[in-house]
N, C-alpha and C positions, 0 to 999 in steps of 0.2 A: 423320489417323490412321484407318484402315480400323475401321469399326464393330466387327468381332469381335476386333480387338486392343484397341480401347477397353474394351470389355466384358470383356474378360480383366483389363487392369489394374484396372477398376473393382472386378472380384472380388477382386483382391490388396490391395486399399486396406482398412489394418485398421480396426477400430471407434475411433472417436472421433478417426481422424487429420484433418487438413486435407482440405479437398476435393481440393488439389494435390499428396497426399503420396503417391507410389507405393512400394509395398516394394521394397526393393533386393534384388538376385539374390544366392543363395548364392555364398560366396567359398570359395577353396580352402585346404586344408590349410597352415599354414605350420609347417614342419620346420627348429629352429633348431640349427644344429651346434655343435660343440664347437671353439672355436678358441683355447685357452690351454694351456699344458703340462702334463701329466699330474699334477705335483704341485700345480698351483694351484688354488684352489676354484672350482668352479662350482656354478650350482642354489642360490645363497646365498638365504635368506629366514629372516626373524625372525618371533617369535611372543611373546606375553605368557605370562608364568609366575610366579605370584604376586603381590605387592606389590612394584613398584620392581625387578622383574626381567625380563630377557628371554632368550629363547633363539634362540642363532645354530644355524642349519642349513646343511649345504653336502656337496658332493660331490666327492672326488678320485679319478682313475682309479689313482693311485699309493698302494699301501697303507702305505708308510712315513711317511706325512704324520701329524704329531702331530693331536690333537684338541684344540688350545689357540686361544683368541682373545685377541688383544692389542687393548686399546682406551683412548680418552681423548677429552678434548673439544676437543681441536685437532688439525687435519690431522698427520700424521707423527709425532705425539708418542704413544706408548701407556703412560701411567704405572699402568695395571692390567692384569691378565690372569686366564684362568680356564682350566682343564682341564675337560673332560667325558667324554663316551663315544663310542662307534661302534659302527656296524653293519653288515651287509650282508645281502642275501639272493639265493636263486636262485630261478629261475622256468622250469622246463623247460630249454631250453639258455642261456638267459640268466642272467649272473652281475652283479650291480650293483657299482658302485663302491664305495668306503669311504665311508659315510653318517655324518658327523660331527654329534654335537648337544652343545652347550656352554651352560651357563647363565651369564649374567654379571649383575654387580649386586652390591650397590644402586645403582641408579641414579637421577638426579636428574630430575624432571618438566619436561616442555616444553624438552628440552635435546638438540641433536643431538651424537651420539659417532659418532668416527670409529673405523674397526676393521679388523684384518686377520686372516684366518683361517689356521690350520695354519703361521704362519711366513713365507710367502711371497705372491705373487700382488698383485693389484690392491688399495689401499685401498677400502673402503665407508664409508658413512654412514648412519646411521637417526638419526629424532627420536623422543623418548619421548614419550607421550601427557601432555596438561596435568594438573595436579593440580585443578584447578578447571573448572566451566563455562565457555564452552561446548566442547563435545566435537562432531566430527562423526566418522560411520561411513558407509564406502561399502559397498553391498552389491551384487554381483554373482554371480550363479548360474549353474551350467551354461556355464563359462568357454570350456573346450577350448583350440583353438589352430589358429584359421584368421584369415582378414585380416579379419574381424568381430571377432574376439578381440582383435586388435592395435588396431582402432579404438576398441573400447571402453577398453583400457587407456590408450590416448593421453588420450582424453576424462576418465579418472579422474585422471591425473596432471597434466590442465591447470588442476587446482584443489587447493588444500591440503585434507588430511583427516589423521585421526588413527589410525583402526584400519578395516581392510577385513575384512568378514565375509563368507564364501563357503558358502551352502547347500547344498552338494555338487555332484557332477559336476566335476572338476577339470581332467584332463588328457584324459580321452576315450582313454585308451590302450587299454583294452579288451583286454588280455592282451598287447599289441603293447609289451614293455617299455622299448625305446627311444624311444617317445613319453613316457613319464615323464621320461626324461631331457630331451628336448626342450621338453616344457612347463617344467621346472625352468629352463632357460636362457632360455626366452621370457619369463618372470613375473620373472625375477632383478633386473632395473633397477627394479622397482616393489616387490617382496617383500622386497627388501633394506635398504629405505630406509623402509617402514612395517610395522608387527605385521600379519600375515595371520592371521586365525583362522577355521579351516574345519571343516566337517562332511562326513560320507560323502554320497555319492550310490549311485545303481544303477550305475553305470559305474565305480566304486570297488571293486564287489565281487570281480570276476576270479576267481570260484569254477570249479575244477573237479573234478567228482565223483571222489571216492576219491583225488585225488592232493592238490588245496588245496580242500577240503572247507568250511574256514571263511572263506575268502577274505580280502581286504584286507590282503595280505601286502605290496604295494609302498607302498600308503597309510600302515599303520600305521609301516612301516619309515622313510617318507620325511617324514611330516606328523605327528609325534608332537605332541599337544597338552596342556595342563595337567589330563588327568583325574585323575591321582592327586592334585593339590591341591585337588580338587572333592569328593573322596571316593569318585570313580567307581573301577570297575575294568576300564573299558574305554574305549580311546582313540576310541570311537564315539559317546560321549556324555559331556560334561563340561559345567562352568559356570566364570564367572568375573566379577570386579567390575571396573570402570573409571569413574572420574567419575560418581558417581550413579548407574550403571546396572549391574543383575544380568543378563547375557548366559547363555542357558542354550542350549547345542546338543544337539539330540537326534538318535537315530540311525533312522532311517525302516527300515534293514536290518539293526538289533538286534531281540530280543525285546522286545517291549512290552506283554504282557498283564498282568493284574494279579499275575502270580506271578513275572514276570520280575524280572531284577536291575536293567533300567533302570527300572521303574516304581516299583519300591521306592527306588532312588536319587532319582528324580524326586521322588517323596513327601517324602523326606528334606530335598532341598534346596530344596524350595519353602518348608517348614516354617521353615527357619533364616533366611530372607531378613529383613534388617532394614530396613524401607521408611523409615526415617527417614534411615538411611545412602545406600540405594539406592533411591529412590522411582521409578525407571523398572525394569521387568522386561520383558526381549524376548527371545522364542524363537525358534529358527532350527531348521528341519528339511527335510528335502528333498521327499519326495511331499506335494503339498497337501491339507489337509483342506476347503478349500473350493476349487471351479474349477468355473467355467462353459465352460471350453474343453474341446471334445469331445476332445481328448487327454489320455490318463490319466485317464480319467473312474473315480473311485470308489478309486483305488489307495490313497488314504492314509484311506479311511474307518474300517477296523479300527484304524486306531492313534488316529484322531480319538476314536471311540466308548470306547476305553480310556483316555485320557488327557486328553479335552477339559474334564471337570468338574474337575480338578484346577488346570488352568491357569485356569477361569473362577473359581473360589473363592480362587484367590491373586491375582486382578485381574490377571494378566497385561496388558501394554500393546498389545503388539503383537507378532505370529507370521510370520515371513517362510518362504518355502518357492521352491522351484525347480522342477526336473522338466518342467513345463509350459514349451515354449520361447515365452513370450510374457509379457506384462506384465497384472497385473490387481488392481485395489484394490477391498477390500470395505469395507463400513462394520463396526462393531463387530457382531461375532456371537455367539451361543451357541446349540448346539442348532440350526443351521439357520434362526434367526432373529434378525432385529435386535434387539441387546442392547446397552443403553447403558454396561452393566459388564462386557461381553464383550472380548475382544482384537480388535484391527483386524486383519484379515489380507490379506497381501500376496504375491502370485505376482512372482517377479523371476528366473526362469529363462530369462532373455533375454542371457547374457553375449556370446555368438557361437559357439555349439557347431557342429559339422561337419553335425548332423542337419537342420538349418534351421528355420524357425519354424513355430509350431503355429497355422494360419490359422483354424480354423472354431469357431465358439460355439454354443452353445446359444442357441434363440431361442423365444420373447422372452427378453430379459436376465431374469436373477433380480433382484428389488428389492434384493436385498443386495450385488449388485455394482455399483460406482459408476463405475468406470473400468477399460476393456480395451481392449489393443491388442497387437497381434502385431508387433513391432519389436525389434531389438536395441536394448539399453541399458544402463545401469545407476541404480543409487538411492543418496541419499543423505539420512542422517537426522542432522539437527543438534540435540542437545539444548541448549536453551539456558540453563535453569535446573530446579529442583525441579518445576516446575509444567507448562512447555511446552516443545514440540519441534517442528520444521518438518520434513515428509515431501517429497520433489521425487523425480520420475522423469525420466532425462535420456535422451531417445531418439537414437540414431546414425541421421542423415539424412545420408548422404553424408560428408563432411568435418565437418559441422556438429554440435554438442551442442546439442540443442533440448531446452528444458525443458518436457515435454508436459503435466507433472501433479504437483500440489502441494496441499498441505493442512498446516494447524497443528492439532495434537493437544494434549492437555491430560492429564496422568497421572492414571491412577485412582486414585493414592495421596491426590490432591487434588481429586478428584470430590465433590461435596456428596451426591451420591446414593450413591454407590458405596463411597467410602471406608470409612462406617460399618459396612457388612456385613464388609468386608476386616479391620478392626481387631478385631471381634468374633471372626472365625474366627482371627486371630493370637494373641488372647489367651486363647482356650478350647481351642486344636487342641494336641494332644500330638505332631502330627506322624504320628499315625496313626488317631485316631479318627474324624475326617472326610475323611480322604483314603482 
């Protein structure tokens, strides 16, 4: 290999990667066409909504299709049905299909259900999360729809999991609305089989001054999350419980200062957490609060200053973010310093986006940053019981799924040094005085 080319590849080799690992080149956009009749469902995905309920969402090109879901525990045998609602939207010269949302249940845990949308078309199936530990979450941010996205989804699907968490930047449509349809069709084989819980990123905004000043029109129409069930007034931030875990999805692109609705909602949500029922508390947001990559430096700082103390006092266990197209794991942190009672911060914005990887990092590496690498991949959080969980990051290296980083975690609820402070806060806080 010529010396210049060798130095080029050496520069591209990510931090902490093996000596023989070379970053793979960018891959092109994948546009997934619609190849079903207009009355048949497409872009099918499911999400959790309340205890033992699931929301089924899909799109049809034909407006006369009813917003109904038939379902049951045996293939082709539907002994239950539910009717929901539908919507559509316009964005300049684009008009969406009929977007259906139907809530079904109550459902049994750890059970496979077979279902049909709108009375025709293919049969789908999903499996509900278990009732007890262990539970496994997959995390993949900045997903997009490229050939790398396909690789990430294939690696995710190669092993079982219960719920997928996505910290923003889904389709990378960026006002090109047909790309929302393409993304929905791309992820349907996966998102129709396991609940996908998402929050928004900057690529979901699609703001156009004077015409679409509030943004998020496509995102809110296509991916409604259970925000009302958590007391939120916005689809951009919400929370939900599943198997010993309280998951909080924050909005990096919604107001978050002390006078904002999001700030007040978060203070109230944290104050209501029952750590005896959900000992694990996990937060997702898009723009990272801690980041040693040169990309997007400081973009989450104002939100960190506004909200970090609340998460710290509530003993949040982990905070996941996207936005930076690389992987980075920090130690437990509070106010820019290592703190055993703070959350562990992880950047997981490497799902497969079309913009490529963020290769450059600050040097020297901050002491609070423990592992960082610019490669595509996904993460898995397997919560074993009330006290312990395992985190792993899985790198996309050609066709192989390589586990490149992993660590065992102890819940702060059961930490001898941190739990007493948390319990004191829970006993004496009215939800306002300390927050």
